[in-house]
Structures are given as structure tokens and as C-alpha cells.
BAROLO-364443 format. One record per residue (C-alpha): residue number from 0; x, y, z. Coordinates in steps of 0.001 Angstrom, whole numbers, padded with zeros to 6 digits. Example, Ala and Ser with C-alpha at 12.3 -4.5 7.8 and 13.67 -1.06 7.14 Angstrom:
BEGIN
+-----+---------+---------+---------+
: seq :       X :       Y :       Z :
+-----+---------+---------+---------+
:   0 :  012300 : -004500 :  007800 :
:   1 :  013670 : -001060 :  007140 :
+-----+---------+---------+---------+
END
This chain:
BEGIN
+-----+---------+---------+---------+
: seq :       X :       Y :       Z :
+-----+---------+---------+---------+
:   0 : -054936 :  042392 : -060224 :
:   1 : -055887 :  046063 : -059745 :
:   2 : -058927 :  044993 : -057730 :
:   3 : -056787 :  043380 : -055015 :
:   4 : -055610 :  045597 : -052180 :
:   5 : -052301 :  045100 : -050383 :
:   6 : -053878 :  043150 : -047531 :
:   7 : -055497 :  040644 : -049872 :
:   8 : -052323 :  040241 : -051895 :
:   9 : -050346 :  039740 : -048697 :
:  10 : -052797 :  037092 : -047479 :
:  11 : -052431 :  035187 : -050751 :
:  12 : -048629 :  035368 : -050723 :
:  13 : -048529 :  034313 : -047047 :
:  14 : -050388 :  031142 : -047953 :
:  15 : -048177 :  030350 : -050927 :
:  16 : -044858 :  030797 : -049103 :
:  17 : -046002 :  028575 : -046245 :
:  18 : -046543 :  025604 : -048520 :
:  19 : -050222 :  025929 : -049415 :
:  20 : -051397 :  024888 : -052860 :
:  21 : -053233 :  027268 : -055158 :
:  22 : -056566 :  025565 : -054486 :
:  23 : -055992 :  025684 : -050720 :
:  24 : -055182 :  029388 : -051071 :
:  25 : -058465 :  029859 : -052946 :
:  26 : -060368 :  028325 : -050050 :
:  27 : -058461 :  030273 : -047396 :
:  28 : -058536 :  033727 : -049004 :
:  29 : -061634 :  033657 : -051208 :
:  30 : -059647 :  034842 : -054226 :
:  31 : -060197 :  033092 : -057542 :
:  32 : -057684 :  030629 : -058935 :
:  33 : -056978 :  032804 : -061969 :
:  34 : -056354 :  035823 : -059749 :
:  35 : -053881 :  033887 : -057611 :
:  36 : -052019 :  032499 : -060619 :
:  37 : -051805 :  035960 : -062169 :
:  38 : -050466 :  037408 : -058917 :
:  39 : -047970 :  034561 : -058720 :
:  40 : -046663 :  035256 : -062210 :
:  41 : -046376 :  039037 : -061825 :
:  42 : -044885 :  038967 : -058327 :
:  43 : -042496 :  036192 : -059319 :
:  44 : -041127 :  038349 : -062118 :
:  45 : -040738 :  041309 : -059751 :
:  46 : -038947 :  039182 : -057134 :
:  47 : -036630 :  037695 : -059733 :
:  48 : -035712 :  041154 : -061012 :
:  49 : -035110 :  042523 : -057497 :
:  50 : -032808 :  039674 : -056479 :
:  51 : -030938 :  039828 : -059773 :
:  52 : -030204 :  043514 : -059183 :
:  53 : -029446 :  043384 : -055444 :
:  54 : -027727 :  040063 : -054756 :
:  55 : -024372 :  041300 : -056025 :
:  56 : -020898 :  041990 : -054619 :
:  57 : -021545 :  039393 : -051922 :
:  58 : -018777 :  038739 : -049407 :
:  59 : -019440 :  035022 : -049002 :
:  60 : -016652 :  032735 : -047793 :
:  61 : -018063 :  029199 : -047967 :
:  62 : -020692 :  028094 : -050470 :
:  63 : -022492 :  024786 : -050874 :
:  64 : -024294 :  023795 : -054055 :
:  65 : -026787 :  021089 : -054955 :
:  66 : -029536 :  020317 : -057460 :
:  67 : -033058 :  019183 : -056593 :
:  68 : -035498 :  017300 : -058816 :
:  69 : -039083 :  018227 : -059666 :
:  70 : -041268 :  018047 : -062748 :
:  71 : -043610 :  020248 : -064754 :
:  72 : -046804 :  019051 : -066426 :
:  73 : -046033 :  015358 : -066031 :
:  74 : -043163 :  013090 : -065118 :
:  75 : -040554 :  012434 : -067772 :
:  76 : -041746 :  008890 : -068432 :
:  77 : -045200 :  010249 : -069362 :
:  78 : -044017 :  012916 : -071810 :
:  79 : -045476 :  012236 : -075259 :
:  80 : -044407 :  013805 : -078544 :
:  81 : -047572 :  015926 : -078522 :
:  82 : -046939 :  017216 : -074999 :
:  83 : -043327 :  017962 : -075849 :
:  84 : -044385 :  020026 : -078881 :
:  85 : -047055 :  021987 : -077019 :
:  86 : -045160 :  022967 : -073874 :
:  87 : -042112 :  022409 : -071694 :
:  88 : -042834 :  019381 : -069554 :
:  89 : -041139 :  016537 : -067758 :
:  90 : -038163 :  016614 : -065406 :
:  91 : -036909 :  020003 : -064238 :
:  92 : -033949 :  020478 : -061906 :
:  93 : -033422 :  023443 : -059599 :
:  94 : -029763 :  024295 : -058976 :
:  95 : -029252 :  026090 : -055663 :
:  96 : -026308 :  027699 : -053870 :
:  97 : -026254 :  028624 : -050177 :
:  98 : -023812 :  030604 : -048061 :
:  99 : -022856 :  028324 : -045162 :
: 100 : -022422 :  031272 : -042775 :
: 101 : -025316 :  033619 : -043524 :
: 102 : -027620 :  030958 : -045052 :
: 103 : -028294 :  033348 : -047948 :
: 104 : -029292 :  031789 : -051267 :
: 105 : -027384 :  034047 : -053704 :
: 106 : -028269 :  032162 : -056870 :
: 107 : -030568 :  029466 : -058206 :
: 108 : -031378 :  028235 : -061685 :
: 109 : -033933 :  026079 : -063476 :
: 110 : -032992 :  023604 : -066163 :
: 111 : -031859 :  020093 : -066864 :
: 112 : -029193 :  018212 : -064921 :
: 113 : -026662 :  018776 : -067675 :
: 114 : -023384 :  020644 : -068418 :
: 115 : -025119 :  023622 : -070089 :
: 116 : -027313 :  024406 : -067091 :
: 117 : -024386 :  023786 : -064728 :
: 118 : -022226 :  026294 : -066585 :
: 119 : -024979 :  028916 : -066756 :
: 120 : -025672 :  028504 : -063036 :
: 121 : -022028 :  028683 : -061990 :
: 122 : -021385 :  031704 : -064202 :
: 123 : -024272 :  033553 : -062564 :
: 124 : -023058 :  032560 : -059090 :
: 125 : -019476 :  033665 : -059760 :
: 126 : -020693 :  037041 : -061015 :
: 127 : -022391 :  037766 : -057682 :
: 128 : -019324 :  037266 : -055498 :
: 129 : -016853 :  039886 : -054317 :
: 130 : -014014 :  037585 : -053283 :
: 131 : -012504 :  034130 : -053480 :
: 132 : -014700 :  031439 : -051885 :
: 133 : -014578 :  027816 : -050831 :
: 134 : -017113 :  025772 : -052790 :
: 135 : -018453 :  022301 : -052096 :
: 136 : -020600 :  020327 : -054545 :
: 137 : -021700 :  016731 : -054860 :
: 138 : -019976 :  014394 : -057310 :
: 139 : -021886 :  015416 : -060449 :
: 140 : -019278 :  015549 : -063231 :
: 141 : -020930 :  018558 : -064875 :
: 142 : -019615 :  020711 : -062028 :
: 143 : -015996 :  020089 : -062993 :
: 144 : -016098 :  021992 : -066277 :
: 145 : -018730 :  024471 : -065039 :
: 146 : -016684 :  025586 : -062026 :
: 147 : -013532 :  025871 : -064118 :
: 148 : -015297 :  027967 : -066744 :
: 149 : -016902 :  030295 : -064182 :
: 150 : -014118 :  030705 : -061612 :
: 151 : -010917 :  029698 : -063344 :
: 152 : -008256 :  029130 : -060675 :
: 153 : -009685 :  031715 : -058281 :
: 154 : -011512 :  029237 : -056043 :
: 155 : -010992 :  026579 : -053395 :
: 156 : -013172 :  023783 : -054661 :
: 157 : -013962 :  020336 : -053283 :
: 158 : -016433 :  017574 : -054040 :
: 159 : -018203 :  015567 : -051346 :
: 160 : -019354 :  012187 : -052608 :
: 161 : -021630 :  010109 : -050414 :
: 162 : -021376 :  006323 : -050475 :
: 163 : -024672 :  004498 : -050022 :
: 164 : -025447 :  000938 : -049052 :
: 165 : -028242 : -001124 : -050527 :
: 166 : -031727 :  000150 : -049743 :
: 167 : -033927 : -002050 : -047595 :
: 168 : -036631 : -003715 : -049671 :
: 169 : -039875 : -001776 : -049317 :
: 170 : -038120 :  001525 : -048492 :
: 171 : -036646 :  002244 : -051914 :
: 172 : -039620 :  004354 : -052971 :
: 173 : -039794 :  006641 : -049969 :
: 174 : -036409 :  006633 : -048233 :
: 175 : -032841 :  006900 : -049519 :
: 176 : -030386 :  004124 : -048862 :
: 177 : -028228 :  004392 : -045755 :
: 178 : -025129 :  006554 : -046182 :
: 179 : -022220 :  004350 : -045147 :
: 180 : -019386 :  006780 : -045883 :
: 181 : -018217 :  009950 : -047607 :
: 182 : -015359 :  010742 : -049952 :
: 183 : -013975 :  014299 : -049803 :
: 184 : -011995 :  015222 : -052909 :
: 185 : -010047 :  018440 : -053394 :
: 186 : -010509 :  019585 : -056987 :
: 187 : -008876 :  023020 : -057054 :
: 188 : -007106 :  025328 : -054632 :
: 189 : -006804 :  024580 : -050925 :
: 190 : -010274 :  024039 : -049429 :
: 191 : -010415 :  023662 : -045636 :
: 192 : -011278 :  019997 : -044949 :
: 193 : -013409 :  020992 : -041944 :
: 194 : -015720 :  022976 : -044217 :
: 195 : -016092 :  020451 : -047031 :
: 196 : -019774 :  019775 : -046463 :
: 197 : -023173 :  019811 : -048166 :
: 198 : -025223 :  019695 : -044960 :
: 199 : -026632 :  023211 : -045249 :
: 200 : -027672 :  022913 : -048875 :
: 201 : -029312 :  019553 : -048222 :
: 202 : -031269 :  021155 : -045369 :
: 203 : -032206 :  023946 : -047763 :
: 204 : -033617 :  021338 : -050131 :
: 205 : -035924 :  020212 : -047331 :
: 206 : -036959 :  023823 : -046671 :
: 207 : -037868 :  024198 : -050332 :
: 208 : -039975 :  021041 : -050344 :
: 209 : -041718 :  022074 : -047111 :
: 210 : -042483 :  025677 : -048092 :
: 211 : -043150 :  025382 : -051817 :
: 212 : -046090 :  023092 : -052542 :
: 213 : -044951 :  022489 : -056112 :
: 214 : -041980 :  020510 : -054774 :
: 215 : -043957 :  018233 : -052443 :
: 216 : -043484 :  014640 : -053510 :
: 217 : -046311 :  012252 : -054456 :
: 218 : -049034 :  014889 : -054784 :
: 219 : -050952 :  016549 : -057626 :
: 220 : -049664 :  019988 : -056618 :
: 221 : -046921 :  020076 : -059259 :
: 222 : -046574 :  023012 : -061659 :
: 223 : -048498 :  022780 : -064902 :
: 224 : -046411 :  025474 : -066636 :
: 225 : -042691 :  026173 : -066434 :
: 226 : -043390 :  029918 : -066114 :
: 227 : -045423 :  029394 : -062948 :
: 228 : -042767 :  027037 : -061606 :
: 229 : -040090 :  029711 : -062062 :
: 230 : -042319 :  032382 : -060497 :
: 231 : -043014 :  030263 : -057421 :
: 232 : -039273 :  029733 : -056930 :
: 233 : -038547 :  033457 : -057179 :
: 234 : -041192 :  034277 : -054563 :
: 235 : -039995 :  031459 : -052320 :
: 236 : -036383 :  032647 : -052305 :
: 237 : -037332 :  036312 : -051993 :
: 238 : -039340 :  035376 : -048895 :
: 239 : -036596 :  033057 : -047610 :
: 240 : -033808 :  035631 : -048043 :
: 241 : -035577 :  038806 : -046936 :
: 242 : -038697 :  037994 : -044884 :
: 243 : -038272 :  034716 : -043003 :
: 244 : -036135 :  034964 : -039853 :
: 245 : -033637 :  032127 : -039757 :
: 246 : -034035 :  030190 : -036523 :
: 247 : -030329 :  029943 : -035689 :
: 248 : -029304 :  033401 : -036942 :
: 249 : -032223 :  035332 : -035381 :
: 250 : -032215 :  037552 : -038471 :
: 251 : -032990 :  036972 : -042130 :
: 252 : -030213 :  035639 : -044393 :
: 253 : -030208 :  038939 : -046314 :
: 254 : -029606 :  040856 : -043071 :
: 255 : -026840 :  038457 : -042035 :
: 256 : -025179 :  038909 : -045432 :
: 257 : -025427 :  042713 : -045301 :
: 258 : -027738 :  042912 : -048319 :
: 259 : -030358 :  044803 : -046290 :
: 260 : -030360 :  046412 : -042850 :
: 261 : -034004 :  045762 : -042000 :
: 262 : -036500 :  042952 : -041637 :
: 263 : -038884 :  042798 : -044571 :
: 264 : -042568 :  041978 : -044200 :
: 265 : -044908 :  040218 : -046586 :
: 266 : -046337 :  043661 : -047382 :
: 267 : -042845 :  044856 : -048373 :
: 268 : -042482 :  041861 : -050652 :
: 269 : -045869 :  042544 : -052264 :
: 270 : -044927 :  046221 : -052707 :
: 271 : -042384 :  045167 : -055348 :
: 272 : -045372 :  045141 : -057716 :
: 273 : -045906 :  048879 : -057271 :
+-----+---------+---------+---------+
END
């Protein structure tokens, strides 16, 4: 790590945040695989720490939340007792929140699609907010108890449940079934019906799959270790929040949310290691 200068580190990180795999980054930058993985792990920890300390007291008004599937090591159906004893492997879900106005991602969490992870995620999200918000989630039942535990009655909360038709034969593997309707349900408070939506968070899921190679479907670019998976997510969202200019906002989400007053560069991101 000490042998890499800022320019080389920045070149490596630029490749990773634009959706390149580790091996592609090796070919493009000339750095070794071990060097890249070590940089990933150390920078991921630094990014995670920075966001944890600075994404606080946020004046969000409307939040959307969703969870996105991936896997580590192997898919759940291929997890053996030996693999399970040796390392964390199988299905891993990333829980993500997005501010509908500033497009900031204030919180994300790794875990299973279960009540414990839901509660931990919602508790972290609630602790970063400065005021009452309107929240929209999908119909996952785990959200009901998680939101209540984290926010109590101080929230305007609604669920948006999509109704799907039968998938066309031959498209089940690659395309979701056609959405034939939606059911908007008020759960707590008085959420504005016009803002009961999950459109922004679903678009954020696409951004994650496009810009983080470990989330690309039907490839061999998946994470082999949960630690590297977590590090790649931290770098991705640090870059998304602080470095990448949002096309519709013309500024970064962190600037729009008032978290920072300047545009960060890749070099600034890498400097978190100093």
C-alpha cells in the first residue's frame, strides 16, 4: 500500500467505482490483484467511518427504502456445511435508503432479509435524521415492527405494494413479470399520497448494479468474502454521495443535502486513507 502514490490509487478507485472488476482493474492499471484488494479493504473502512461520522442531523423530508439481493462466495443453494463453517457465504441483502429530493443515500446495511437486519437498519437511519420524515417501503412485513421500533409515532409511513401478472414463459429468468397495479397503504401518520413512491430507490438499485461489479447478475464477479463486499459498498456510496454529480441535480447528493459545500474528486476520496 505504501508503494502506491495518490495517482495510482485514484486510477484504481476510478475503475472500481465505474463498474470494473478487480481483474479488469489489474489489466487497466498494472497493479497486482492483491494490491487492489488491500486498497479496497482499507479504503472501504475509511469511507464507512467517514460517512458514519458525517451523515448525521440530516434534514430529509421524504425517504424511500428497499432491499437488493446479492450473494457472497456462492449462491444459497450451493452452500454446504463445510462452506458455512469456514466463512460467511450465500445470500446477502443490501438495505438502502434514499432521500427523494437530494438523492442522498444516508444509510445502508448488509445482512439477511429478516426482522433483525430490518430493525438494525431502521434504527441507524432514524438516528441520522433531524426531523420527522415521510417514509415509503415495499410490502415486506419486517418493516412494520422495524419502523415502529426505530421511529415510534414520529413518522408518516406508507407501504407501496406492486401487483404483478404472470411472467411470460421464457422471460422468467431475466425479466420481472409485468406490474399490473399498485396498492398504497398508509401505516402510520399522514403520508402525502402524491409522494408514496419507490421509484427513486428502485432506480438507485440499478445504479448500484451498474457501478458495482459485485452486483452484476449472471457473472463470476461476485464477492468471495463478506468483508470485501462491505468495503466495495462503502466506496460505492462514498463516491455516489460525494464525488459523482447527479444528472438531474447538477451537484452531488451530499452537496444538495448540505453535507458538504464542495465537489469532491477521486483524489479527495483516496485522501481519506491519509
